[in-house]
C-alpha positions, 0 to 999 in steps of 0.5 A: 865659168860657173860650175855647180857641184853636188856631193853625196856622202855615205859611210864608204863612198863619196860621189861628187857631181860637177855640172854646168848650167844648161849642159848637165854633168861634166864630171862625176867623181866617185871616192870609194874608201876601199876601191879607189877613185873613179871619174867619168869621163876618163881623166887625162894622164896627169890626173891619173898619176895624181889619183894613183899616188893619192893616199886614199885613206887619208883623202877619204877621211879628209873629205868625210871630215870636211863634210861634217866640219860643222859637227866636229870640234876641229875648225880646220882640216887639211890634207897634203898630197905632193904639191897639192894642199886641200883645206877645209875651214869651218865658217859661221852659218853652217858654211865650210870653205874649201881651198885647193892649192896646186902648182900656183893654181888656187880654187876656193868654194863654199859648202853650205849645210841646209839642214 
């Protein structure tokens, strides 16, 4: 299955919209540095527990640094939360590789800066 996502960053809030062609938005995630994470539609219990245990400050900084990966000195940014690891790796051509590994599940995707 192919999904598309759009990220809207600001100083204190990052909004991620995941959508499926022809179906529209299937998930909206709001990461608020001060008020936590919210999703629409509501997440399942396992996801709720993960979000509740998430170190919000560190996760927000990871997402923010990852979105600016081509503008900072660091070539690799990572964040660990329990058994889940998030990595952000700067690539050539204003492209950033995002990798999420959790309990033998691997998700990889690219962010490209079109500025």
